[in-house]
Structures are given as C-alpha cells and as structure tokens.
MARRO-646290 format. One record per atom (N, C-alpha, C): residue in three letters; x, y, z. Coordinates in steps of 0.2 Angstrom, whole numbers, plus 5000, padded with zeros to 4 digits. Layout:
N
AlaXYZ
...
# end
This chain:
465
Unk548553195473
Unk548553235478
Unk548653205487
Unk548953215488
Unk548953175494
Unk549253215499
Unk549653275499
Unk549853305504
Unk549853375502
Unk549553435504
Unk549653505503
Unk549953545508
Unk550053595508
Unk550253635511
Unk549953695512
Unk549953735515
Unk549253795517
Unk549953845520
Unk549753925520
Unk550053965522
Unk549654035523
Unk549654065527
Unk549054135527
Unk549854205525
Unk549854235521
Unk550154305519
Unk549954335520
Unk550354395521
Unk550054475520
Unk549754505529
Unk549454545528
Unk549154575535
Unk548654525538
Unk548354525543
Unk547854485547
Unk547254485544
Unk546754445546
Unk546154465545
Unk545754415550
Unk545154435555
Unk544654395556
Unk544654335553
Unk544654315547
Unk544254235546
Unk544654195544
Unk545454215544
Unk545954165544
Unk545754095546
Unk545754085550
Unk545754025555
Unk545153985553
Unk544354025550
Unk544053995546
Unk543953945539
Unk544554005536
Unk544753975528
Unk545253925531
Unk545553905535
Unk546153845535
Unk545653795538
Unk545053795544
Unk544553765544
Unk544153715539
Unk544053775535
Unk543753735529
Unk543953705526
Unk544553725525
Unk545053685519
Unk545453595521
Unk545353615529
Unk545453555534
Unk544853505532
Unk544253545533
Unk543553485532
Unk543653435526
Unk543753485522
Unk543753445514
Unk544353405513
Unk544653435517
Unk545553365514
Unk545253315518
Unk544953325525
Unk544853255529
Unk544553225523
Unk544053245518
Unk543353195518
Unk543853165510
Unk544253195508
Unk544553165503
Unk545253135504
Unk545353125510
Unk546053075514
Unk546553115509
Unk546653185511
Unk547153235509
Unk547653245517
Unk548353245517
Unk548353275522
Unk548753365520
Unk548553375526
Unk548753475527
Unk549253495530
Unk549853515530
Unk550453545533
Unk550253605533
Unk550153655538
Unk550153725540
Unk551153775539
Unk551153775537
Unk551853825534
Unk551853905540
Unk552253885544
Unk552253935548
Unk552554015548
Unk552054055548
Unk552254125546
Unk552354135538
Unk551854105534
Unk551854125527
Unk552454095524
Unk552654155519
Unk553054145513
Unk553754145519
Unk553854165525
Unk554554175529
Unk554554095529
Unk554254045531
Unk554253965533
Unk554653945524
Unk554753965520
Unk555053925512
Unk555653975515
Unk555754025516
Unk556454045515
Unk557054015521
Unk556553995526
Unk556853955533
Unk557253875529
Unk557853845528
Unk557953795527
Unk557653735529
Unk557553735538
Unk557153695541
Unk556353685539
Unk556053735537
Unk555453755534
Unk554953745540
Unk554953745545
Unk554453765552
Unk553553745550
Unk553253685550
Unk552853675550
Unk552453645554
Unk551753655553
Unk551353595560
Unk550953535554
Unk550753485555
Unk550153435554
Unk549653455559
Unk549253475553
Unk548653495555
Unk547953455555
Unk548053405551
Unk547453355551
Unk547853275549
Unk548253265558
Unk548453205557
Unk548053145559
Unk548153095554
Unk547353045554
Unk546853065553
Unk547153115547
Unk546253155544
Unk545953175550
Unk546253215556
Unk545653245561
Unk546253295561
Unk545653345562
Unk545953425564
Unk546053435570
Unk546753455571
Unk546953465576
Unk546553525583
Unk546453515588
Unk546153545593
Unk546153625593
Unk546753655590
Unk546953695593
Unk546453745585
Unk546253695582
Unk545953745574
Unk545153785577
Unk545253835578
Unk544653865579
Unk544253915575
Unk543753895571
Unk543653955565
Unk543454025568
Unk543154025575
Unk542954085578
Unk543454105580
Unk544054105580
Unk544454145582
Unk544854185577
Unk545054255580
Unk545354295576
Unk545954265573
Unk546354325567
Unk547054305569
Unk547154225562
Unk547554205563
Unk548054145561
Unk548354095564
Unk548454045567
Unk548753985572
Unk549353975570
Unk549253995562
Unk550053965559
Unk550354055557
Unk550254085560
Unk550654145559
Unk550754175553
Unk550754245552
Unk550854285545
Unk551454315545
Unk551754355537
Unk552254385539
Unk552154445530
Unk552454455529
Unk552554495522
Unk552954505520
Unk553254425521
Unk553754405515
Unk553454395508
Unk553654395503
Unk553454355496
Unk553954335493
Unk553854275487
Unk554354245484
Unk554654335479
Unk555254315476
Unk555354375471
Unk555454325465
Unk555054345460
Unk555154275454
Unk555754305449
Unk556154365452
Unk556754345447
Unk557354315453
Unk557254315459
Unk557954245461
Unk557554175460
Unk557954155452
Unk557654085452
Unk558254025454
Unk558554035460
Unk558954005464
Unk558653995470
Unk558254055472
Unk557854055479
Unk557554035478
Unk556854025470
Unk556453985470
Unk556553925469
Unk557153915467
Unk557353815466
Unk557353795474
Unk557853835478
Unk557753805483
Unk557053795488
Unk556553855488
Unk555853835490
Unk555453795487
Unk555753775481
Unk555453715478
Unk555653635481
Unk556253655481
Unk556653595484
Unk556253565490
Unk556153615495
Unk556053595502
Unk555353585504
Unk554653595499
Unk554253585498
Unk554153505496
Unk554453505490
Unk554653425488
Unk554953395494
Unk555253395498
Unk555553365503
Unk554953335506
Unk554553395509
Unk554053385515
Unk553453325512
Unk553553325506
Unk553253305500
Unk552353335500
Unk552453385499
Unk551953435497
Unk551753425490
Unk551053405489
Unk550853395480
Unk550553455479
Unk550353495483
Unk550153585480
Unk550153635488
Unk549853695486
Unk549953735490
Unk549453775490
Unk549253805495
Unk548553845495
Unk548753895498
Unk548753965497
Unk549154035499
Unk548454055501
Unk548254085507
Unk547854145508
Unk548054185509
Unk547654235506
Unk547954315507
Unk547454345501
Unk547854425498
Unk547554445495
Unk547854485489
Unk547654535486
Unk548354545480
Unk548854545481
Unk549254545487
Unk549954565484
Unk550254485484
Unk549754435488
Unk549754375488
Unk549754335484
Unk549354365479
Unk549354335473
Unk549854355467
Unk550254395467
Unk550654415466
Unk551254375465
Unk551254375473
Unk551854315474
Unk551554235472
Unk551054235470
Unk551054155469
Unk551254145462
Unk551154185457
Unk551354155451
Unk552154125452
Unk552754145453
Unk553354085451
Unk553254045454
Unk552654035460
Unk552753955464
Unk552353915460
Unk551853945456
Unk551353915451
Unk551653885445
Unk552153905444
Unk552753875438
Unk553153795439
Unk552953795447
Unk553553735449
Unk553153695455
Unk552453725457
Unk552053665462
Unk551253715459
Unk550853645459
Unk550153655459
Unk549953725465
Unk549853775462
Unk549553835468
Unk548953875469
Unk548753875474
Unk547853905473
Unk547953965477
Unk547554005477
Unk547554055481
Unk546754045486
Unk546754065491
Unk546354065495
Unk545854145496
Unk545554195494
Unk545554255494
Unk545354275504
Unk545854345505
Unk545754365510
Unk545954445512
Unk545554465514
Unk545654545516
Unk545154595516
Unk545154625522
Unk544954685523
Unk544554725520
Unk544954745517
Unk545054795511
Unk544654795506
Unk544454715505
Unk544054705501
Unk544154725494
Unk544854705491
Unk545154735486
Unk545654685480
Unk545254625482
Unk545454585478
Unk544954555473
Unk545054575466
Unk544354535466
Unk544254595456
Unk543854585452
Unk543754635448
Unk543154675448
Unk542954705447
Unk542354775443
Unk541954725438
Unk542354725433
Unk542254665428
Unk542454635425
Unk542454575423
Unk543054555417
Unk543654585414
Unk543454615412
Unk544154655407
Unk544354715411
Unk544354725416
Unk544554775419
Unk545354795419
Unk545754725420
Unk546354715419
Unk546654755415
Unk546254765408
Unk546454765400
Unk546354865401
Unk546254895407
Unk546154945408
Unk546754985411
Unk547354925412
Unk547954995415
Unk548254995409
Unk548555065410
Unk549355085406
Unk549955085411
Unk550355075406
Unk551155105409
Unk551455155407
Unk551555195411
Unk551655265408
Unk552455255412
Unk552855305408
Unk553555305408
Unk553655365415
Unk554055345419
Unk554055405425
Unk554955365427
Unk555355415426
Unk556055415428
Unk556055395435
Unk555555445441
Unk555555435446
Unk555455405450
Unk555155355445
Unk554655315451
Unk555155235448
Unk554955175454
Unk555555115453
Unk555155085448
Unk555955065445
Unk555855035439
Unk555655095431
Unk555555135433
Unk555555195428
Unk554755205424
Unk554455175429
Unk553755185425
Unk553055185432
Unk552555185427
Unk552055185436
Unk551255175431
Unk550955135436
Unk550455125430
Unk550055185432
Unk549355185427
Unk548855235426
Unk548155195422
Unk547755195427
Unk546955155422
Unk546755235416
Unk546555185411
Unk546355235405
Unk545455225408
Unk545155255402
Unk544355275404
Unk544155205402
Unk543555175408
Unk543255115406
Unk542755125399
Unk543055075395
Unk542355045392
Unk541854995392
Unk541754965399
Unk541454915400
Unk540654945404
Unk540254925402
Unk539754945407
Unk539654905413
Unk539454935421
Unk539554895426
Unk538954865430
Unk538954825431
Unk538454815436
Unk538654765442
Unk538254735446
Unk538454695453
Unk538654635447
Unk538254625444
Unk538254545442
Unk538854535439
Unk539154585437
Unk539954585431
Unk540254565437
Unk540454595444
Unk541054575447
Unk541154515450
Unk541754495448
Unk542154435452
Unk542554445458
Unk542154385461
Unk542454395468
Unk542054455472
Unk541354425473
Unk540954505474
Unk541254535481
Unk541554495487
Unk541754505493
Unk542254475495
Unk542654485500
Unk543354445502
Unk543154415509
Unk543254375511
Unk543354365521
Unk543654425524
Unk543354455528
Unk543754495532
Unk543354555533
Unk542954555528
Unk542854645525
Unk542154635530
Unk541754595530
Unk541054605533
Unk541454605543
Unk541754595545
Unk541854605553
Unk542254665552
Unk542754685548
Unk543054775547
Unk542354815548
Unk542054805545
Unk541254865543
Unk541254845549
Unk540954805552
Unk540654785559
Unk540854825564
Unk541754835565
Unk541954865570
Unk542054935567
Unk542054945561
Unk541855035561
Unk541155055562
Unk540855025559
Unk540255055560
Unk540155055567
Unk540355015571
Unk540155015577
Unk540655065582
Unk541155085579
Unk541555155581
Unk541255225581
Unk540955225573
Unk540555275570
Unk540055285575
Unk539755245578
Unk539155245583
Unk539255265589
Unk539855235590
Unk540055265599
Unk540355345598
Unk540555365592
Unk540955415592
Unk540355475593
Unk539855465589
Unk539455505586
Unk539155545595
Unk538955505598
Unk538755525604
Unk539255585608
Unk539855565609
Unk540455615610
Unk540455685606
Unk540455655598
Unk540355735595
Unk539655775598
Unk539255735600
Unk538455745599
Unk538355785607
Unk538655755611
Unk538555785618
Unk539155845618
Unk539655855616
Unk540255915616
Unk540255965610
Unk539555955606
Unk539455985599
Unk540056005596
Unk540555945593
Unk540955935590
Unk540855895583
Unk541455905580
Unk541455875573
Unk541955825574
Unk541855775572
Unk542355695573
Unk542455685564
Unk542955665563
Unk543455635558
Unk543655575560
Unk543355525554
Unk543455445558
Unk543655435553
Unk544455395553
Unk544855375547
Unk544655305548
Unk544555265542
Unk544655195542
Unk545055145536
Unk545255105537
Unk545755075532
Unk545555065525
Unk545755075522
Unk545755075513
Unk546055115511
Unk546755105509
Unk547255165504
Unk546955185497
Unk546655125495
Unk546755125487
Unk545755105489
Unk545655075490
Unk544955055489
Unk544355095496
Unk543955115494
Unk543255145498
Unk542855085501
Unk542955045501
Unk542354985502
Unk542154985512
Unk542754995515
Unk542655005520
Unk542355045524
Unk542255105519
Unk542055195523
Unk541355175519
Unk541355145516
Unk540555145511
Unk540255095516
Unk540555045517
Unk540054985523
Unk539955045530
Unk540455065531
Unk540255115538
Unk539755165537
Unk539255165535
Unk538655215531
Unk538255175536
Unk538455105538
Unk537855075542
Unk537655125548
Unk538555135551
Unk538555195558
Unk538155245558
Unk537855265551
Unk537655325550
Unk538055415552
Unk538455405548
Unk538955465548
Unk538455505542
Unk538755555543
Unk538455615540
Unk538655635534
Unk539355605532
Unk539755615527
Unk540155565527
Unk540355545521
Unk540855485517
Unk541355495513
Unk541755505515
Unk542455515508
Unk542855485507
Unk542955455502
Unk543255365497
Unk543955405494
Unk544255365494
Unk544755375490
Unk544855365480
Unk544155355479
Unk544055345471
Unk543755435470
Unk543455445474
Unk543155515471
Unk543555575475
Unk543855595471
Unk544355675473
Unk543855715479
Unk544055765483
Unk543755775489
Unk543855855485
Unk543155875485
Unk543055935483
Unk542855975492
Unk543456015493
Unk543356045500
Unk542956095501
Unk542856125496
Unk542456205495
Unk541756175497
Unk541456125495
Unk540656095494
Unk540856055500
Unk541256015504
Unk541255995510
Unk541456035515
Unk541756095516
Unk541456145521
Unk540756155523
Unk540356185516
Unk539956195515
Unk539456145518
Unk539556095517
Unk539056025520
Unk539256035525
Unk539756035528
Unk539756025535
Unk539556075540
Unk539956135538
Unk539456215541
Unk538656215542
Unk538156185535
Unk537656175536
Unk537256115540
Unk537656055542
Unk537456015546
Unk537556045553
Unk538056055555
Unk538256095561
Unk537556125565
Unk537556175561
Unk537056235560
Unk536456205563
Unk536256125559
Unk535656095562
Unk535956075568
Unk536056015567
Unk536155995574
Unk536755955579
Unk537156025576
Unk537756035582
Unk538156005581
Unk538255945577
Unk538755875578
Unk538855875572
Unk539355835567
Unk539655835564
Unk539955755564
Unk539755705559
Unk540455645561
Unk540355635552
Unk541155635549
Unk541355635545
Unk541755545544
Unk541555515540
Unk542055445540
Unk542555445533
Unk543155445533
Unk543755455528
Unk544355385526
Unk544155375521
Unk544455315519
Unk545455355518
Unk545955305523
Unk546455335522
Unk546755345519
Unk546555325510
Unk546655365504
Unk546555405500
Unk546155465505
Unk545555505501
Unk546055555497
Unk545955575492
Unk546455645487
Unk545855695487
Unk546355745485
Unk546055815484
Unk545955805476
Unk545655875475
Unk545455895468
Unk546155875463
Unk546655875464
Unk547155875460
Unk547555795460
Unk547155755464
Unk547355675468
Unk547955675468
Unk548055715474
Unk548555695479
Unk548355675484
Unk548555625489
Unk548255605495
Unk548355645499
Unk547755665506
Unk547855725510
Unk548255705516
Unk548255645515
Unk548755595521
Unk549555595521
Unk549555615514
Unk550255605513
Unk550755645516
Unk551455635514
Unk551955675522
Unk551655745520
Unk551655775528
Unk551655875526
Unk552455915526
Unk552455935526
Unk553155985526
Unk553156005533
Unk552656005538
Unk552656035543
Unk553156015549
Unk553656015552
Unk554155975556
Unk553655985563
Unk553955945568
Unk554055945575
Unk554455985579
Unk554556015586
Unk554956035590
Unk555556025586
Unk555755955587
Unk556455925585
Unk556855955577
Unk556255965572
Unk556555975567
Unk556255945563
Unk555855885564
Unk555855805559
Unk555155835558
Unk555255815548
Unk554655795545
Unk553955775548
Unk553255795550
Unk552655765551
Unk552355735547
Unk552455665547
Unk551855625545
Unk551155635547
Unk550755635542
Unk550155635546
Unk549555595542
Unk549055575545
Unk548555525540
Unk548155575539
Unk547555545535
Unk546955555531
Unk546755615534
Unk546355595542
Unk546055605546
Unk546555685547
Unk546855685550
Unk547255745552
Unk547555785548
Unk547455775543
Unk547455815534
Unk546755845534
Unk546555825534
Unk545855855531
Unk545755885537
Unk545655885545
Unk545655915550
Unk545955975547
Unk546555985546
Unk546856045547
Unk546356085543
Unk546356055534
Unk546056085531
Unk545356125533
Unk545056075536
Unk544356115540
Unk544456175545
Unk544856165548
Unk545156215552
Unk545256285548
Unk545656285544
Unk545856335541
Unk545256355536
Unk544856315532
Unk544256355531
Unk543456375533
Unk543556335539
Unk543056355545
Unk543256435550
Unk543856415552
Unk544156475555
Unk543756485564
Unk544156505568
Unk543856505573
Unk543356535575
Unk543156595570
Unk542756625574
Unk542056595572
Unk541956555568
Unk541456535569
Unk540956475575
Unk541556455577
Unk541256405583
Unk541456465590
Unk541756505588
Unk541656565594
Unk540956615595
Unk540556645588
Unk540256635588
Unk539556585592
Unk539556535591
Unk538856485592
Unk539256485601
Unk539956495602
Unk539956485611
Unk540156405612
Unk540556385605
Unk540656305606
Unk541156305607
Unk541856335608
Unk542456335607
Unk542856365607
Unk543756395609
Unk543956445609
Unk544456445600
Unk544356385598
Unk544456385591
Unk544156335588
Unk544256335580
Unk544256265577
Unk544456185579
Unk544956205579
Unk545256175582
Unk545356125589
Unk545156155593
Unk544656115598
Unk544056085596
Unk543556115592
Unk543156095591
Unk542956035587
Unk543556035581
Unk543555975576
Unk544155915580
Unk543855855582
Unk544455795582
Unk544355735577
Unk544855715578
Unk545155635576
Unk545055585578
Unk544855535576
Unk545155445579
Unk545155425572
Unk545755375573
Unk545655305568
Unk545355245572
Unk545055205568
Unk544855135571
Unk545455115570
Unk545855115566
Unk546455055566
Unk546454985566
Unk547054955570
Unk546954895569
Unk546554845571
Unk545954885573
Unk545354845577
Unk544854795572
Unk545154835565
Unk544554825560
Unk545054755559
Unk545554735559
Unk545754675557
Unk545854615562
Unk545654635567
Unk545854595573
Unk544954565576
Unk545254515579
Unk544854495584
Unk544354435580
Unk543754425582
Unk543354365581
Unk542854405577
Unk542754325570
Unk542554345564
Unk541754315564
Unk541254395562
Unk540554365563
Unk540354355558
Unk539854315557
Unk539654245555
Unk539754265547
Unk539754295543
Unk539554295539
Unk540254285536
Unk540854325538
Unk541554295537
Unk541854235538
Unk541554195544
Unk541854125546
Unk541354075539
Unk540554095538
Unk540554055534
Unk540654065529
Unk540954105524
Unk540954105518
Unk541954085517
Unk542354085522
Unk542754075522
Unk542954005523
Unk542653975527
Unk542753915527
Unk542553885519
Unk542153915517
Unk541753885510
Unk542553875507
Unk542653965506
Unk543353965499
Unk543853915501
Unk544153915508
Unk544653835509
Unk544353785508
Unk543853775508
Unk543453695506
Unk543653705497
Unk543453755496
Unk543553755485
Unk544253755487
Unk544553795490
Unk545453785486
Unk545853715488
Unk545353675493
Unk545753595492
Unk545653575486
Unk544753575484
Unk544553545478
Unk544753575472
Unk545053625472
Unk545353665467
Unk546053625466
Unk546453625467
Unk547053575470
Unk546853505467
Unk546453465470
Unk545953385469
Unk545953385465
Unk545653445459
Unk545453425453
Unk545853445449
Unk546353465450
Unk546953465446
Unk547253535443
Unk546853565446
Unk546753665444
Unk547353705448
Unk547953725443
Unk548553765445
Unk548353855442
Unk548553885449
Unk548453945447
Unk548153985447
Unk547453965450
Unk546753955451
Unk546553995459
Unk546154025458
Unk545754065465
Unk545054055465
Unk545054025472
Unk544254005475
Unk543954095475
Unk543454115472
Unk543054165474
Unk542254175475
Unk542154215479
Unk541454205482
Unk540854245478
Unk540454225473
Unk540054265469
Unk539354275472
Unk538854325469
Unk538454335470
Unk537954345463
Unk537154325464
Unk536854345460
Unk536254335464
Unk535354355461
Unk534954385465
Unk534954305465
Unk534854255460
Unk534354195460
Unk534654145464
Unk535454145465
Unk535954085468
Unk536054115475
Unk536154205476
Unk536254205482
Unk537054195483
Unk537254205489
Unk538154195487
Unk538254085486
Unk538854095481
Unk539254035480
Unk539754055478
Unk540353995477
Unk540953985478
Unk541153975471
Unk541553975466
Unk541753955461
Unk542553955460
Unk542753935455
Unk543653925452
Unk543653985448
Unk544254005446
Unk544454065442
Unk545154075441
Unk545254085435
Unk545954095434
Unk546254145434
Unk546754145439
Unk547054195441
Unk547254255437
Unk547854205430
Unk547954245426
Unk547454315424
Unk546954285423
Unk546254335423
Unk546154395426
Unk546554405432
Unk546554455437
Unk547154485434
Unk547654485431
Unk548254505429
Unk548254555423
Unk548654625423
Unk548754655419
Unk549254635412
Unk549154675407
Unk549754645400
Unk550254635403
Unk550354665408
Unk551254655409
Unk551354595416
Unk550654565418
Unk550654505423
Unk550654535430
Unk550654585431
Unk550254635438
Unk549654635441
Unk549554635446
Unk548654605448
Unk548554675451
Unk548154695452
Unk548054785454
Unk547654775460
Unk547754815464
Unk547054795469
Unk546454825468
Unk545754795469
Unk545354835465
Unk544954885470
Unk544954935467
Unk544654995466
Unk543754995469
Unk543455025472
Unk542655025472
Unk542555065467
Unk541855035462
Unk541655085457
Unk541355135461
Unk541555195457
Unk541055265460
Unk540355255459
Unk540155195454
Unk539355205453
Unk539255165461
Unk539155165466
Unk539355145474
Unk539155195477
Unk539355245476
Unk539455315477
Unk539055355476
Unk538755405481
Unk538555475477
Unk539055545480
Unk539255565473
Unk539855625476
Unk539455685478
Unk538955695476
Unk538455735480
Unk538355745487
Unk538155695488
Unk537755645496
Unk538455645500
Unk538755625497
Unk539455615499
Unk539255545505
Unk538755495501
Unk538455435504
Unk538555375500
Unk538355315502
Unk538255275496
Unk537855285492
Unk537755265487
Unk537155285481
Unk536855225482
Unk536155225478
Unk535655175479
Unk535955095475
Unk536655105471
Unk536755045467
Unk537255025474
Unk537555065477
Unk537955035484
Unk537855015489
Unk536955035489
Unk536555005495
Unk536554935494
Unk536254935488
Unk536154865484
Unk536754835485
Unk537354845482
Unk537954815485
Unk537854785492
Unk537754835497
Unk537954815505
Unk537454775506
Unk536854755503
Unk536254735508
Unk536554645507
Unk536554635502
Unk536854545503
Unk537054535507
Unk537854555508
Unk538354575513
Unk537854565518
Unk537754605522
Unk537754635529
Unk536854615534
Unk536454595529
Unk535654605531
Unk535654525535
Unk536154465536
Unk536054445539
Unk536754405543
Unk537054455543
Unk537854465543
Unk538154435551
Unk537654455554
Unk537954435564
Unk537554375565
Unk537554325567
Unk537354275571
Unk537254285578
Unk536654255579
Unk536554255586
Unk537054215589
Unk537254175589
Unk537954145592
Unk538754215594
Unk538554265589
Unk539054295589
Unk538954355596
Unk538254375598
Unk538054405602
Unk538154375608
Unk537954295610
Unk537954245613
Unk538554255616
Unk539254245612
Unk539854235612
Unk540154295618
Unk539954365616
Unk540154435618
Unk539854405627
Unk538954395628
Unk538854385633
Unk539154345639
Unk539554285636
Unk539854245640
Unk540454245642
Unk540754285636
Unk541454275637
Unk541854335639
Unk541754405637
Unk542054475638
Unk542054485646
Unk541654475649
Unk541554495657
Unk541654405661
Unk541954375658
Unk542054315661
Unk542454305668
Unk542254305675
Unk542654325678
Unk543254285680
Unk543454245675
Unk544254225675
Unk544554265670
Unk544254305668
Unk544854365663
Unk545154405667
Unk544754415675
Unk545254455680
Unk545854425682
Unk545654375684
Unk546254315687
Unk546754275684
Unk546554265677
Unk546954225673
Unk547254265666
Unk547854235666
Unk548154275660
Unk547954265652
Unk548154295650
Unk547954265642
Unk548454205638
Unk547954175636
Unk548554105632
Unk548454125627
Unk548954125624
Unk549154135616
Unk549054055613
Unk548754055606
Unk548854015604
Unk549453985602
Unk549954015600
Unk550354015599
Unk551053965604
Unk550753965609
Unk551053915614
Unk550753835616
Unk550153835610
Unk550153785609
Unk550353735601
Unk550353795599
Unk550653775590
Unk551353765590
Unk551653795597
Unk552653805597
Unk552653715598
Unk552153705602
Unk552153625604
Unk552253605596
Unk551953595593
Unk551753545586
Unk552153555581
Unk552553615582
Unk553053635575
Unk553653565575
Unk553453555567
Unk554053515568
Unk554653535560
Unk555053515559
Unk555553555557
Unk555753495549
Unk556053525544
Unk556453495536
Unk556953445539
Unk557253475545
Unk557953445545
Unk557853375549
Unk557053385555
Unk556953335559
Unk556653265552
Unk556053305549
Unk555753255544
Unk556453205538
Unk556953245539
Unk557453195533
Unk557853175538
Unk558053185543
Unk558353145546
Unk559253185549
Unk559053235548
Unk559653275547
Unk559853295553
# end
C-alpha cells in the first residue's frame, strides 16, 4: 500500500478534518501517500478527478486543521450506483490512473451502502462520521431483524420493516458506541435549550425545540443536558393526551415549559408529525411543516386559548406556544475535544486497516467499563441485512423513559462516558481568544477553499493529457 485516496461524503460534520488529520499522521508514519478527492464521490464522476496531495514528502499540508469544522476537501451527497457497471469501471480506472491502491470513505450509513460496489474493485474502508449517531448496531444480530414487505406504492415495490427483537440489549453489546460529530451536535443543541429556557421563563411561554435525527433520537436524548422538561424521540410514538396533561401540569407549576423533539417524531399510529400537511398558504400551495410546528398545532388545539387567557398570559395558545429549530448549527463549527480526539483515532485506524490488507471494513469506536473508549476494525457486511442494505441505527428504547419523557437510567449511563470530559480547556480558551478578536470586525472571512483550490490537481495533468 503506497498511495491511498480519502474522501468525505454526505452531510458535513464538525469532526471531518480531525478524521483526515488522524489518517495523515498515521499514513506519514507508514510512508503512505494520501490524495484527498474533492467533493466526495462527485470527484469520481469527473473524468479529471480533482484531488489534492495531502502529505507531500510525508508531511501534512498546513491547511489540515483538526480543530476546524467542515471538510477541507469538500463533500457531496453523490453516491456510486451498483447497477451502473460501466460507470463503476470508469471510476475504478480513474483511481488506478492516480495510482491509488486503497480508498478511505469518511461518512455515515449512506456512504457505507455506497461503498460496497467500490470494495469489489478496490480495497475500500469506512471511517464513521454522523451527528445523528445512527451508524452502528445496538447488538450484532440487529440486521437480521429487518423484513422486506411487498408495497406496490413504494420505490422498488417493497419497504423494510423491523420485526420483534429476540436479543437482550446492553451497552456492552453495541457496535460503534458513538460516532464523531455527535458530541458536538449535542453540545450545540443542549446549549440552545439552555438559552431558549430563559426566554420561555421570562415571557411565561411554552417552547418546542426541534433537533436533528429523522429516524434516530440520540441528539434529542443528549439534549437532556440542557434540562428541558420533556424530550420526544422518533423511536417512541407520542401520546398526545399524556403530553398535553404533562405540559399543563408543568406550566401550572413553573409558568414555562421547554420540550425537545427529534425531527422524525411519530404519533400513536406511527405517522410522522412533521410530514406534509394538507393546509395551504394564501397562494394555494401545500404547506410543509416540521415536527416542532406540527406539535405546536396539536397543542394549540388540545390546550386551547381559554387556558392561557385565564392565566392572563396571552390572548391565544398560538401566542403562548413558540417553536425553534436548532438546524444546521448542529453540524457546523469547531468540534469539541471528544470528537476531535476520537475522529483522529478512527482516521488512523482506517489507514491501518488498508495497510493490513483489510477490505470492506469499518473503523469503529467501542466502549467498555474496563478499557474505556478504543478503536477496532469491523467487517462492513455485518452491518447489512440479508438483502445487502444497511439501515440507520435507531436509538434503543431502553435508553428512554416513555412515562417521564426523559432519558432512562440506562440512557444516562450511555451518555455519561461520552460527555463527562467531552469539552477541553482549549475549547473555551478558543472562544475567549477568537470570537471577539478585533480583526473579525475589519478583515473578511478567509475560506479554506481559497487555499485548497491552489493545491488541486487533475488527472489529465497527471497523465500529460
């Protein structure tokens, strides 16, 4: 293994540059060249394959900064199609022309699904990243619990459904305990909950805060650190009547309520609350609402205006209940210490997997009480169901107390190893030194893309075309 390629795919996360940094450090030790492929899989569809030599003379380029969010080599949501054999042959040929002996893809479950056809042609491994923490398994046999159900209305004529689990669950059974990006996303979300609390408190209002996680409630669960009154997760259907009674009880007590909702929460019938609504705007267009807005509409209907009027806290329920989305701030900015450190470890492990001759493998972060956090290699096929598909990991319901609408005892035990020392002293010092630096007022933002663009090379240039 003399030269490897590395790409970042899917949505950005705060720890991607830290993963790249860890991979470069280990590659330098092993005397392996690393080419960064620009804009993820998109670069492989470009005949010129834009790329950057990340460690010329086995020295990392100065633009690699593990404390910087995003990815210096860019990302896209393009993926290779396993059914397009000619396109795959072209992609493989281009990588061979670059002299690449192996490929590291940094991504989540979608990237791992797209990695398979490449692994049949070139040694390819995955370094995990996702703020949703949905790449992994609750226990090794989990993929076997998926069933394929005939559905003429669905793409491909079927959909996938989980069958009842036959496995006993414990934290020690988890494969890939946590993914880089998750800790920083929770840090941002919990901080947002804390800040919105004081507004709800001051104005005697009910705040509904929506966080990311379409199918996985991990970010919502971690937002418990911001001390919301209730948390709703996609894995557990929302009992609207119980929720309404709980909201009124807390509002009677403290004159404000804060609710955190994962964007994919469902009602008792399993329907997503934030799905397309049938209401229209003034132009007659169908209105698309998020989970927080959908829940707000339900609470407005179930609590009613009279309740708030009697308290003299507003003319209507719509006035008293407000929503906010934490949004893309969860996936942006500087990664906190936990993510930086373990992302670098996983990047290094990915290089080692290729160096050892592994293919179609995943670098995973494991945890046990004796060893703490440590990295291992895992066969990617063990993430797949019997039809070869990788499903996003859902948060196990044992982590959630549906009655209290809070993390269960096991959920707290899951979170504490991740977050107890997740923030480093340098994280706070960085804010102190940089956020209000006088130069920020007078100097324009300098994008990393400007510097990297000067280093981009193309296949046509390499081959003399």
